[in-house]
PyMOL CGO cylinders between C-alpha atoms (Angstrom):
from pymol import cmd
from pymol.cgo import CYLINDER

trace = [
    CYLINDER, -0.08, -0.04, -0.20, 2.83, 2.40, 0.69, 0.3, 1, 1, 1, 1, 1, 1,
    CYLINDER, 2.83, 2.40, 0.69, 4.35, 1.57, -2.42, 0.3, 1, 1, 1, 1, 1, 1,
    CYLINDER, 4.35, 1.57, -2.42, 1.36, 2.53, -4.37, 0.3, 1, 1, 1, 1, 1, 1,
    CYLINDER, 1.36, 2.53, -4.37, 0.85, 5.94, -2.57, 0.3, 1, 1, 1, 1, 1, 1,
    CYLINDER, 0.85, 5.94, -2.57, 4.73, 6.80, -3.09, 0.3, 1, 1, 1, 1, 1, 1,
    CYLINDER, 4.73, 6.80, -3.09, 4.32, 5.95, -6.83, 0.3, 1, 1, 1, 1, 1, 1,
    CYLINDER, 4.32, 5.95, -6.83, 3.22, 8.79, -9.05, 0.3, 1, 1, 1, 1, 1, 1,
    CYLINDER, 3.22, 8.79, -9.05, -0.08, 9.04, -10.78, 0.3, 1, 1, 1, 1, 1, 1,
    CYLINDER, -0.08, 9.04, -10.78, 0.66, 6.29, -13.09, 0.3, 1, 1, 1, 1, 1, 1,
    CYLINDER, 0.66, 6.29, -13.09, -1.91, 3.64, -12.15, 0.3, 1, 1, 1, 1, 1, 1,
    CYLINDER, -1.91, 3.64, -12.15, -3.89, 2.30, -15.05, 0.3, 1, 1, 1, 1, 1, 1,
    CYLINDER, -3.89, 2.30, -15.05, -6.94, 2.36, -12.77, 0.3, 1, 1, 1, 1, 1, 1,
    CYLINDER, -6.94, 2.36, -12.77, -6.97, 5.01, -10.11, 0.3, 1, 1, 1, 1, 1, 1,
    CYLINDER, -6.97, 5.01, -10.11, -10.39, 4.64, -9.14, 0.3, 1, 1, 1, 1, 1, 1,
    CYLINDER, -10.39, 4.64, -9.14, -10.11, 5.52, -5.48, 0.3, 1, 1, 1, 1, 1, 1,
    CYLINDER, -10.11, 5.52, -5.48, -8.51, 8.77, -6.46, 0.3, 1, 1, 1, 1, 1, 1,
    CYLINDER, -8.51, 8.77, -6.46, -11.14, 9.65, -9.07, 0.3, 1, 1, 1, 1, 1, 1,
    CYLINDER, -11.14, 9.65, -9.07, -13.92, 8.67, -6.41, 0.3, 1, 1, 1, 1, 1, 1,
    CYLINDER, -13.92, 8.67, -6.41, -12.22, 11.06, -3.96, 0.3, 1, 1, 1, 1, 1, 1,
    CYLINDER, -12.22, 11.06, -3.96, -11.84, 13.95, -6.60, 0.3, 1, 1, 1, 1, 1, 1,
    CYLINDER, -11.84, 13.95, -6.60, -15.64, 13.48, -7.48, 0.3, 1, 1, 1, 1, 1, 1,
    CYLINDER, -15.64, 13.48, -7.48, -16.68, 13.69, -3.73, 0.3, 1, 1, 1, 1, 1, 1,
    CYLINDER, -16.68, 13.69, -3.73, -14.67, 16.94, -3.59, 0.3, 1, 1, 1, 1, 1, 1,
    CYLINDER, -14.67, 16.94, -3.59, -16.09, 18.38, -6.55, 0.3, 1, 1, 1, 1, 1, 1,
    CYLINDER, -16.09, 18.38, -6.55, -19.66, 17.31, -5.31, 0.3, 1, 1, 1, 1, 1, 1,
    CYLINDER, -19.66, 17.31, -5.31, -19.03, 19.15, -2.01, 0.3, 1, 1, 1, 1, 1, 1,
    CYLINDER, -19.03, 19.15, -2.01, -17.96, 22.07, -3.74, 0.3, 1, 1, 1, 1, 1, 1,
    CYLINDER, -17.96, 22.07, -3.74, -21.05, 22.21, -5.96, 0.3, 1, 1, 1, 1, 1, 1,
    CYLINDER, -21.05, 22.21, -5.96, -23.31, 21.79, -3.07, 0.3, 1, 1, 1, 1, 1, 1,
    CYLINDER, -23.31, 21.79, -3.07, -21.57, 24.62, -1.26, 0.3, 1, 1, 1, 1, 1, 1,
    CYLINDER, -21.57, 24.62, -1.26, -21.97, 26.83, -4.09, 0.3, 1, 1, 1, 1, 1, 1,
    CYLINDER, -21.97, 26.83, -4.09, -25.68, 25.84, -4.63, 0.3, 1, 1, 1, 1, 1, 1,
    CYLINDER, -25.68, 25.84, -4.63, -26.52, 26.68, -0.92, 0.3, 1, 1, 1, 1, 1, 1,
    CYLINDER, -26.52, 26.68, -0.92, -24.63, 29.72, -1.06, 0.3, 1, 1, 1, 1, 1, 1,
    CYLINDER, -24.63, 29.72, -1.06, -26.56, 30.84, -4.05, 0.3, 1, 1, 1, 1, 1, 1,
    CYLINDER, -26.56, 30.84, -4.05, -29.75, 29.69, -2.63, 0.3, 1, 1, 1, 1, 1, 1,
    CYLINDER, -29.75, 29.69, -2.63, -29.44, 31.27, 0.89, 0.3, 1, 1, 1, 1, 1, 1,
]
cmd.load_cgo(trace, "trace")
């Protein structure tokens, strides 16, 4: 696991990273929407 983390973004299937990025993006979007709505 440590080897994978230390390795650069060369994994053929970085699904975990993608998921995390999507979550962050969703969070930001929700935050913006709330800001606009309020």
